[in-house]
DSSP file (Angstrom, degrees, kcal/mol; ACC not computed):
  #  RESIDUE AA STRUCTURE BP1 BP2  ACC     N-H-->O    O-->H-N    N-H-->O    O-->H-N    TCO  KAPPA ALPHA  PHI   PSI    X-CA   Y-CA   Z-CA
    1    1 A M              0   0    0      0, 0.0    77,-0.6     0, 0.0     2,-0.2   0.000 360.0 360.0 360.0   8.9  -75.3  -81.1    1.9
    2    2 A G        -     0   0    0     79,-0.2    79,-0.2    75,-0.1     3,-0.1  -0.503 360.0 -43.4 113.4 179.6  -73.6  -82.4   -1.2
    3    3 A K  S    S-     0   0    0     77,-0.5    75,-0.1     1,-0.2     3,-0.1  -0.235  73.3 -70.2 -83.1 174.0  -70.7  -84.5   -2.2
    4    4 A P        -     0   0    0      0, 0.0    -1,-0.2     0, 0.0     0, 0.0  -0.067  68.5 -68.7 -62.6 164.4  -67.2  -84.4   -0.8
    5    5 A E        -     0   0    0     -3,-0.1    75,-0.1     1,-0.1     3,-0.1  -0.182  49.6-133.3 -52.2 140.6  -64.8  -81.5   -1.3
    6    6 A Q        -     0   0    0     73,-0.2    73,-0.1     1,-0.1    -1,-0.1  -0.564  38.3 -78.6 -90.7 161.4  -63.5  -81.1   -4.8
    7    7 A P        -     0   0    0      0, 0.0    -1,-0.1     0, 0.0     2,-0.1  -0.280  55.7-104.2 -59.9 146.7  -59.7  -80.5   -5.6
    8    8 A A        -     0   0    0      1,-0.1     3,-0.1    -3,-0.1    -3,-0.0  -0.375  31.5-112.4 -72.3 149.8  -58.6  -77.0   -5.0
    9    9 A A        -     0   0    0      1,-0.1     2,-0.2    -2,-0.1    -1,-0.1  -0.441  51.6 -77.4 -74.2 155.8  -57.9  -74.6   -7.9
   10   10 A P     >  -     0   0    0      0, 0.0     4,-2.1     0, 0.0     3,-0.4  -0.388  43.0-138.4 -58.0 124.3  -54.3  -73.6   -8.4
   11   11 A A  H  > S+     0   0    0      1,-0.2     4,-2.7     2,-0.2     5,-0.2   0.847  98.1  53.4 -57.9 -40.5  -53.5  -71.0   -5.8
   12   12 A E  H  > S+     0   0    0      1,-0.2     4,-2.4     2,-0.2    -1,-0.2   0.902 109.4  48.4 -65.0 -40.5  -51.6  -68.6   -8.0
   13   13 A A  H  > S+     0   0    0     -3,-0.4     4,-2.5     2,-0.2    -1,-0.2   0.907 112.3  49.2 -65.2 -41.8  -54.4  -68.5  -10.6
   14   14 A V  H  X S+     0   0    0     -4,-2.1     4,-2.6     2,-0.2     5,-0.2   0.945 111.4  49.3 -62.2 -48.3  -57.0  -67.8   -7.9
   15   15 A R  H  X S+     0   0    0     -4,-2.7     4,-2.7     1,-0.2     5,-0.2   0.914 111.5  49.1 -57.7 -45.0  -54.8  -65.0   -6.4
   16   16 A D  H  X S+     0   0    0     -4,-2.4     4,-2.1     2,-0.2    -1,-0.2   0.929 111.8  48.4 -61.8 -46.2  -54.3  -63.4   -9.8
   17   17 A D  H  X S+     0   0    0     -4,-2.5     4,-2.3     1,-0.2    -2,-0.2   0.928 113.9  47.1 -58.2 -46.5  -58.1  -63.5  -10.6
   18   18 A V  H  X S+     0   0    0     -4,-2.6     4,-2.8     1,-0.2     5,-0.2   0.915 110.7  49.9 -65.8 -44.6  -58.9  -62.0   -7.2
   19   19 A H  H  X S+     0   0    0     -4,-2.7     4,-2.1     1,-0.2    -1,-0.2   0.873 111.4  49.9 -66.0 -35.0  -56.4  -59.2   -7.4
   20   20 A R  H  X S+     0   0    0     -4,-2.1     4,-2.1    -5,-0.2    -1,-0.2   0.934 112.2  48.0 -64.1 -45.6  -57.6  -58.2  -10.9
   21   21 A A  H  X S+     0   0    0     -4,-2.3     4,-2.7     1,-0.2     5,-0.2   0.911 112.8  47.5 -63.0 -43.2  -61.2  -58.2   -9.7
   22   22 A L  H  X>S+     0   0    0     -4,-2.8     4,-2.9     2,-0.2     5,-1.5   0.883 109.4  53.3 -68.3 -37.3  -60.4  -56.1   -6.6
   23   23 A R  H  <5S+     0   0    0     -4,-2.1     4,-0.3    -5,-0.2    -1,-0.2   0.919 114.4  43.2 -60.2 -41.9  -58.3  -53.6   -8.6
   24   24 A E  H  <5S+     0   0    0     -4,-2.1    -2,-0.2    -5,-0.2    -1,-0.2   0.909 124.1  34.3 -69.7 -42.7  -61.3  -53.2  -10.9
   25   25 A D  H  <5S+     0   0    0     -4,-2.7    -3,-0.2    -5,-0.2    -2,-0.2   0.914 135.2  18.4 -83.0 -45.3  -63.9  -53.0   -8.2
   26   26 A V  T ><5S+     0   0    0     -4,-2.9     3,-1.9    -5,-0.2    -3,-0.2   0.749  80.4 175.0-101.5 -29.7  -62.2  -51.3   -5.3
   27   27 A G  T 3 <S-     0   0    0     -5,-1.5    -1,-0.2    -4,-0.3     3,-0.1  -0.366  72.5  -6.2  60.7-127.5  -59.2  -49.6   -7.1
   28   28 A A  T 3  S-     0   0    0      1,-0.3    -1,-0.3    -2,-0.1     2,-0.2   0.571 134.3 -31.6 -78.8  -9.2  -57.2  -47.4   -4.7
   29   29 A G    <   -     0   0    0     -3,-1.9     2,-0.9    -6,-0.1    -1,-0.3  -0.777  61.2 -95.9 162.4 153.5  -59.7  -47.8   -1.9
   30   30 A D     >  -     0   0    0     -2,-0.2     4,-1.9     1,-0.2    71,-0.1  -0.791  30.8-168.6 -92.1 104.0  -63.3  -48.4   -1.0
   31   31 A V  H  > S+     0   0    0     -2,-0.9     4,-0.6     1,-0.2    -1,-0.2   0.899  85.3  49.8 -61.3 -43.9  -64.7  -44.9   -0.2
   32   32 A S  H >4 S+     0   0    0      1,-0.2     3,-1.4     2,-0.2     4,-0.3   0.938 112.2  46.3 -62.3 -48.1  -68.0  -46.3    1.3
   33   33 A A  H >4 S+     0   0    0      1,-0.3     3,-1.6     2,-0.2    -1,-0.2   0.833 103.9  65.0 -64.1 -31.3  -66.2  -48.7    3.6
   34   34 A G  H 3< S+     0   0    0     -4,-1.9    -1,-0.3     1,-0.3    -2,-0.2   0.670  90.7  65.2 -65.9 -16.8  -63.8  -45.9    4.6
   35   35 A L  T << S+     0   0    0     -3,-1.4    -1,-0.3    -4,-0.6    -2,-0.2   0.649  88.7  85.4 -78.3 -15.2  -66.7  -44.0    6.2
   36   36 A L  S <  S-     0   0    0     -3,-1.6    61,-0.0    -4,-0.3    -3,-0.0  -0.545  95.5 -88.3 -88.7 152.2  -67.1  -46.7    8.8
   37   37 A P    >   -     0   0    0      0, 0.0     3,-1.4     0, 0.0    60,-0.3  -0.284  32.0-128.0 -58.5 141.7  -65.2  -46.9   12.1
   38   38 A V  T 3  S+     0   0    0      1,-0.3    59,-0.2    -4,-0.1    -2,-0.1   0.833 108.1  46.9 -59.5 -35.0  -61.9  -48.8   11.8
   39   39 A D  T 3  S+     0   0    0     56,-0.1    -1,-0.3    57,-0.1     2,-0.2   0.366  83.0 122.5 -93.4   5.9  -62.7  -51.0   14.7
   40   40 A A    <   -     0   0    0     -3,-1.4    56,-2.4    55,-0.1    57,-0.5  -0.482  42.2-166.0 -71.9 135.9  -66.3  -51.9   13.7
   41   41 A H  E     +A   95   0A   0     54,-0.3     2,-0.3    -2,-0.2    -2,-0.1  -0.854   7.9 178.7-118.6 156.3  -67.1  -55.6   13.3
   42   42 A A  E     -A   94   0A   0     52,-2.6    52,-2.2    -2,-0.3     2,-0.3  -0.957  20.1-136.9-149.8 166.4  -70.0  -57.3   11.6
   43   43 A A  E     +A   93   0A   0     -2,-0.3     2,-0.3    50,-0.2    50,-0.2  -0.939  23.5 176.7-125.0 151.1  -71.4  -60.7   10.7
   44   44 A A  E     -A   92   0A   0     48,-2.4    48,-3.1    -2,-0.3     2,-0.4  -0.972  15.9-147.8-148.6 160.0  -73.0  -61.7    7.5
   45   45 A V  E     -A   91   0A   0     -2,-0.3     2,-0.5    46,-0.2    46,-0.2  -0.971   9.9-142.7-129.8 149.3  -74.5  -64.8    5.8
   46   46 A V  E     -A   90   0A   0     44,-2.5    43,-3.3    -2,-0.4    44,-1.2  -0.964  23.6-170.1-109.8 123.8  -74.6  -65.9    2.2
   47   47 A V  E     -A   88   0A   0     -2,-0.5    41,-0.2    41,-0.3     2,-0.2  -0.940  24.1-117.5-119.6 134.6  -77.9  -67.5    1.3
   48   48 A A        -     0   0    0     39,-2.7    38,-3.2    -2,-0.4    39,-0.1  -0.503  15.1-160.1 -69.1 132.4  -78.7  -69.4   -2.0
   49   49 A R  S    S+     0   0    0     -2,-0.2     2,-0.3    36,-0.2    -1,-0.2   0.729  75.8   2.3 -82.9 -23.9  -81.4  -67.7   -4.0
   50   50 A E  S    S-     0   0    0     34,-0.1    -1,-0.2    35,-0.1     2,-0.1  -0.943  96.8 -68.1-152.2 170.9  -82.1  -70.9   -5.9
   51   51 A E        +     0   0    0     -2,-0.3     2,-0.3    -3,-0.1    33,-0.2  -0.422  67.4 144.6 -64.1 136.4  -80.9  -74.5   -6.1
   52   52 A C  E     -C   83   0B   0     31,-0.9    31,-2.9    -2,-0.1     2,-0.6  -0.976  54.4-101.4-161.0 171.5  -77.4  -74.8   -7.4
   53   53 A V  E     -C   82   0B   0     61,-0.6     2,-0.3    -2,-0.3    29,-0.2  -0.937  46.4-124.1-100.2 121.5  -74.0  -76.6   -7.3
   54   54 A L        +     0   0    0     27,-3.1    26,-3.2    -2,-0.6     2,-0.3  -0.492  42.0 160.3 -73.2 129.3  -71.7  -74.5   -5.1
   55   55 A C        +     0   0    0     55,-0.4    59,-0.4    -2,-0.3    58,-0.2  -0.989  43.0  50.2-147.7 139.1  -68.4  -73.6   -6.9
   56   56 A G     >  +     0   0    0     -2,-0.3     4,-2.5    57,-0.2     3,-0.2   0.588  50.4 138.2 113.7  15.1  -65.8  -70.9   -6.2
   57   57 A R  H  > S+     0   0    0      1,-0.2     4,-2.8     2,-0.2     5,-0.2   0.884  74.2  56.0 -59.0 -38.8  -65.0  -71.2   -2.5
   58   58 A D  H  > S+     0   0    0      1,-0.2     4,-2.0     2,-0.2    -1,-0.2   0.910 111.1  43.6 -60.2 -42.4  -61.3  -70.7   -3.2
   59   59 A W  H  > S+     0   0    0     -3,-0.2     4,-2.2     2,-0.2    -2,-0.2   0.914 113.2  51.7 -68.7 -44.1  -62.0  -67.4   -5.0
   60   60 A F  H  X S+     0   0    0     -4,-2.5     4,-1.6     1,-0.2    -2,-0.2   0.935 112.8  45.3 -57.1 -49.7  -64.5  -66.3   -2.3
   61   61 A E  H  X S+     0   0    0     -4,-2.8     4,-2.3     1,-0.2    -1,-0.2   0.892 110.6  53.3 -63.8 -40.7  -62.0  -67.0    0.5
   62   62 A E  H  X S+     0   0    0     -4,-2.0     4,-2.4    -5,-0.2    -1,-0.2   0.866 103.9  57.1 -65.4 -36.3  -59.1  -65.3   -1.4
   63   63 A V  H  X S+     0   0    0     -4,-2.2     4,-1.7     1,-0.2    -1,-0.2   0.959 112.3  40.3 -57.5 -51.0  -61.1  -62.1   -1.8
   64   64 A F  H  X S+     0   0    0     -4,-1.6     4,-2.9     1,-0.2     7,-0.3   0.836 112.0  55.8 -71.9 -30.9  -61.7  -61.7    1.9
   65   65 A R  H  < S+     0   0    0     -4,-2.3     4,-0.2     1,-0.2    -1,-0.2   0.907 110.3  47.0 -62.8 -40.7  -58.1  -62.8    2.7
   66   66 A A  H  < S+     0   0    0     -4,-2.4    -2,-0.2    -5,-0.2    -1,-0.2   0.833 115.9  44.6 -70.1 -32.5  -56.9  -60.0    0.4
   67   67 A C  H  < S-     0   0    0     -4,-1.7     2,-0.2     1,-0.2    -2,-0.2   0.897 138.7 -18.5 -79.7 -42.1  -59.3  -57.5    2.0
   68   68 A D    ><  -     0   0    0     -4,-2.9     3,-1.9    -5,-0.1    -1,-0.2  -0.706  50.6-150.9-169.4 112.8  -58.7  -58.4    5.7
   69   69 A E  T 3  S+     0   0    0      1,-0.3    -4,-0.1    -4,-0.2    -3,-0.1   0.607  92.7  71.9 -64.7 -11.4  -57.1  -61.6    6.9
   70   70 A R  T 3  S+     0   0    0     -6,-0.1     2,-0.3    -5,-0.1    -1,-0.3   0.570  70.5 109.9 -82.0  -7.5  -59.1  -61.4   10.2
   71   71 A I    <   -     0   0    0     -3,-1.9     2,-0.5    -7,-0.3    23,-0.2  -0.526  59.0-151.2 -71.3 130.8  -62.4  -62.2    8.4
   72   72 A V  E     -B   93   0A   0     21,-3.2    21,-1.8    -2,-0.3     2,-0.5  -0.891   8.1-164.1-106.9 131.3  -63.6  -65.7    9.4
   73   73 A I  E     -B   92   0A   0     -2,-0.5     2,-0.6    19,-0.2    19,-0.2  -0.969   3.6-166.7-117.2 125.8  -65.7  -67.8    7.0
   74   74 A R  E     -B   91   0A   0     17,-3.0    17,-2.1    -2,-0.5     2,-0.2  -0.936  16.2-150.1-112.7 109.2  -67.6  -70.8    8.3
   75   75 A W  E     +B   90   0A   0     -2,-0.6    15,-0.3    15,-0.2     3,-0.1  -0.549  22.4 178.2 -81.0 139.9  -68.8  -72.9    5.3
   76   76 A R  S    S+     0   0    0     13,-3.0     2,-0.4    -2,-0.2    14,-0.2   0.446  72.7  53.6-114.0  -8.2  -72.0  -74.9    5.5
   77   77 A V  S    S-     0   0    0     12,-1.1    -1,-0.2     4,-0.1   -75,-0.1  -0.997  82.1-129.1-129.6 132.4  -71.9  -76.2    2.0
   78   78 A A    >   -     0   0    0    -77,-0.6     3,-2.5    -2,-0.4   -24,-0.3  -0.373  38.6 -87.7 -74.5 154.4  -68.9  -78.1    0.5
   79   79 A E  T 3  S+     0   0    0      1,-0.3   -73,-0.2   -73,-0.1   -24,-0.2  -0.464 121.9  19.6 -57.7 128.4  -67.3  -77.2   -2.8
   80   80 A G  T 3  S+     0   0    0    -26,-3.2   -77,-0.5     1,-0.3    -1,-0.3   0.407  98.6 133.6  86.1  -2.4  -69.3  -79.1   -5.4
   81   81 A G    <   -     0   0    0     -3,-2.5   -27,-3.1   -79,-0.2    -1,-0.3  -0.483  58.0-115.8 -81.0 152.1  -72.2  -79.6   -3.0
   82   82 A K  E     -C   53   0B   0    -29,-0.2     2,-0.3    -2,-0.2   -29,-0.2  -0.668  29.7-163.5 -86.6 140.9  -75.8  -79.0   -3.9
   83   83 A T  E     -C   52   0B   0    -31,-2.9   -31,-0.9    -2,-0.3     2,-0.3  -0.806   8.9-140.1-116.7 162.5  -77.8  -76.2   -2.3
   84   84 A T    >   -     0   0    0     -2,-0.3     3,-2.1   -33,-0.2   -36,-0.3  -0.834  41.6 -80.6-114.6 159.3  -81.5  -75.5   -2.1
   85   85 A A  T 3  S+     0   0    0     -2,-0.3   -36,-0.2     1,-0.3     3,-0.1  -0.367 119.2  19.0 -58.2 131.9  -83.2  -72.1   -2.3
   86   86 A G  T 3  S+     0   0    0    -38,-3.2    -1,-0.3     1,-0.3     2,-0.2   0.351  90.9 136.9  88.7  -5.8  -82.9  -70.3    1.1
   87   87 A E    <   -     0   0    0     -3,-2.1   -39,-2.7   -39,-0.1     2,-0.5  -0.542  59.3-118.0 -76.9 137.8  -80.1  -72.5    2.3
   88   88 A T  E     -A   47   0A   0     -2,-0.2   -41,-0.3   -41,-0.2     3,-0.1  -0.644  27.4-174.4 -75.1 124.0  -77.2  -70.7    4.2
   89   89 A I  E     -     0   0A   0    -43,-3.3   -13,-3.0    -2,-0.5   -12,-1.1   0.875  63.2 -20.5 -86.2 -44.6  -74.0  -71.3    2.2
   90   90 A C  E     -AB  46  75A   0    -44,-1.2   -44,-2.5   -15,-0.3     2,-0.4  -0.985  52.5-132.1-158.8 165.2  -71.6  -69.7    4.7
   91   91 A E  E     -AB  45  74A   0    -17,-2.1   -17,-3.0    -2,-0.3     2,-0.3  -0.961  21.7-162.3-121.5 141.7  -71.4  -67.3    7.6
   92   92 A L  E     +AB  44  73A   0    -48,-3.1   -48,-2.4    -2,-0.4     2,-0.3  -0.923   9.3 178.2-125.3 150.6  -68.8  -64.5    7.8
   93   93 A E  E     +AB  43  72A   0    -21,-1.8   -21,-3.2    -2,-0.3   -50,-0.2  -0.982  30.7  78.4-150.1 137.8  -67.5  -62.4   10.7
   94   94 A G  E    S-A   42   0A   0    -52,-2.2   -52,-2.6    -2,-0.3   -23,-0.1  -0.978  76.2  -6.1 158.9-167.8  -64.9  -59.8   10.9
   95   95 A P  E  >  -A   41   0A   0      0, 0.0     4,-2.0     0, 0.0     3,-0.3  -0.330  56.5-138.2 -58.2 128.6  -63.9  -56.1   10.4
   96   96 A V  H  > S+     0   0    0    -56,-2.4     4,-2.7     1,-0.2     5,-0.3   0.829  99.3  59.4 -62.8 -33.8  -66.8  -54.4    8.5
   97   97 A R  H  > S+     0   0    0    -57,-0.5     4,-2.3   -60,-0.3    -1,-0.2   0.928 108.8  44.1 -61.6 -43.9  -64.5  -52.5    6.2
   98   98 A G  H  > S+     0   0    0     -3,-0.3     4,-1.8     2,-0.2    -2,-0.2   0.888 112.5  52.5 -67.1 -39.5  -63.0  -55.7    4.8
   99   99 A L  H  X S+     0   0    0     -4,-2.0     4,-1.2     1,-0.2    -2,-0.2   0.937 114.0  42.2 -62.0 -46.4  -66.4  -57.4    4.6
  100  100 A L  H  X S+     0   0    0     -4,-2.7     4,-0.5     1,-0.2    -2,-0.2   0.881 112.4  53.7 -69.6 -37.6  -67.9  -54.5    2.6
  101  101 A S  H  < S+     0   0    0     -4,-2.3     4,-0.3    -5,-0.3    -1,-0.2   0.856 118.0  35.8 -65.4 -34.1  -64.8  -54.1    0.4
  102  102 A G  H  X S+     0   0    0     -4,-1.8     4,-2.8    -5,-0.2     5,-0.3   0.604  92.2  92.6 -94.7 -12.3  -64.8  -57.7   -0.7
  103  103 A E  H  X S+     0   0    0     -4,-1.2     4,-2.6     1,-0.2     5,-0.3   0.902  87.4  42.5 -51.8 -55.5  -68.5  -58.4   -0.8
  104  104 A R  H  X S+     0   0    0     -4,-0.5     4,-2.4     1,-0.2    -1,-0.2   0.930 118.0  43.9 -63.5 -47.8  -69.2  -57.6   -4.5
  105  105 A S  H  > S+     0   0    0     -4,-0.3     4,-2.2     2,-0.2    -1,-0.2   0.925 114.7  49.9 -63.5 -43.9  -66.1  -59.4   -5.9
  106  106 A A  H  X S+     0   0    0     -4,-2.8     4,-2.2     1,-0.2    -2,-0.2   0.931 113.9  44.5 -61.4 -46.4  -66.6  -62.4   -3.7
  107  107 A L  H  X S+     0   0    0     -4,-2.6     4,-3.0    -5,-0.3     5,-0.3   0.867 109.5  56.7 -68.3 -35.3  -70.2  -62.8   -4.6
  108  108 A N  H  X S+     0   0    0     -4,-2.4     4,-2.6    -5,-0.3     5,-0.3   0.936 109.6  45.5 -60.4 -45.5  -69.5  -62.3   -8.3
  109  109 A F  H  X S+     0   0    0     -4,-2.2     4,-2.5     1,-0.2     5,-0.4   0.945 114.9  47.4 -61.6 -47.6  -67.0  -65.2   -8.3
  110  110 A L  H  X S+     0   0    0     -4,-2.2     4,-2.0     1,-0.2   -55,-0.4   0.910 115.1  45.5 -62.3 -43.4  -69.4  -67.5   -6.3
  111  111 A Q  H  X S+     0   0    0     -4,-3.0     4,-2.2     2,-0.2    -1,-0.2   0.939 116.1  44.2 -66.6 -47.7  -72.4  -66.6   -8.5
  112  112 A L  H  X S+     0   0    0     -4,-2.6     4,-2.1    -5,-0.3    -2,-0.2   0.951 118.0  42.3 -63.6 -50.3  -70.5  -67.0  -11.8
  113  113 A L  H  X S+     0   0    0     -4,-2.5     4,-2.3    -5,-0.3    -1,-0.2   0.866 115.1  50.2 -69.3 -35.4  -68.7  -70.2  -11.0
  114  114 A S  H  X S+     0   0    0     -4,-2.0     4,-1.8   -59,-0.4   -61,-0.6   0.880 108.8  53.1 -68.2 -37.0  -71.8  -71.8   -9.3
  115  115 A A  H  X S+     0   0    0     -4,-2.2     4,-1.2    -5,-0.2    -2,-0.2   0.922 111.2  45.9 -63.0 -43.0  -73.9  -71.0  -12.4
  116  116 A V  H  < S+     0   0    0     -4,-2.1     3,-0.4     1,-0.2    -2,-0.2   0.920 113.3  49.3 -64.7 -43.5  -71.4  -72.7  -14.6
  117  117 A A  H  < S+     0   0    0     -4,-2.3    -1,-0.2     1,-0.2    -2,-0.2   0.793 109.6  52.9 -66.6 -27.7  -71.1  -75.7  -12.3
  118  118 A T  H  <        0   0    0     -4,-1.8    -1,-0.2     1,-0.2    -2,-0.2   0.769 360.0 360.0 -79.8 -26.5  -74.9  -76.0  -12.1
  119  119 A Q     <        0   0    0     -4,-1.2    -1,-0.2    -3,-0.4    -2,-0.1   0.492 360.0 360.0 -60.1 360.0  -75.4  -76.1  -15.9
């Protein structure tokens, strides 16, 4: 599953990046997520589409922490670890509104940073 954990990114920089991304993506609120019941919960998985070096876990986690702290992320690949196509990177569980509100920003960070790390 890859090499050991890499050093964490500076927390303040990660927080700033995430809050900028969420302001741009969600703005004053996620209208689509707002249509769902407040108490609805869901589970999701993130699966690698191709072989890559995983990078961006700190940003991914911060997105969901900002959307809803009750979201639980179970990682199956370490930061800096290699993945194969079809491999589950992580599993998420929690309030569906938070999952949907953070999905795009979280995946954008993971895709961009993993692409750079894989090059």
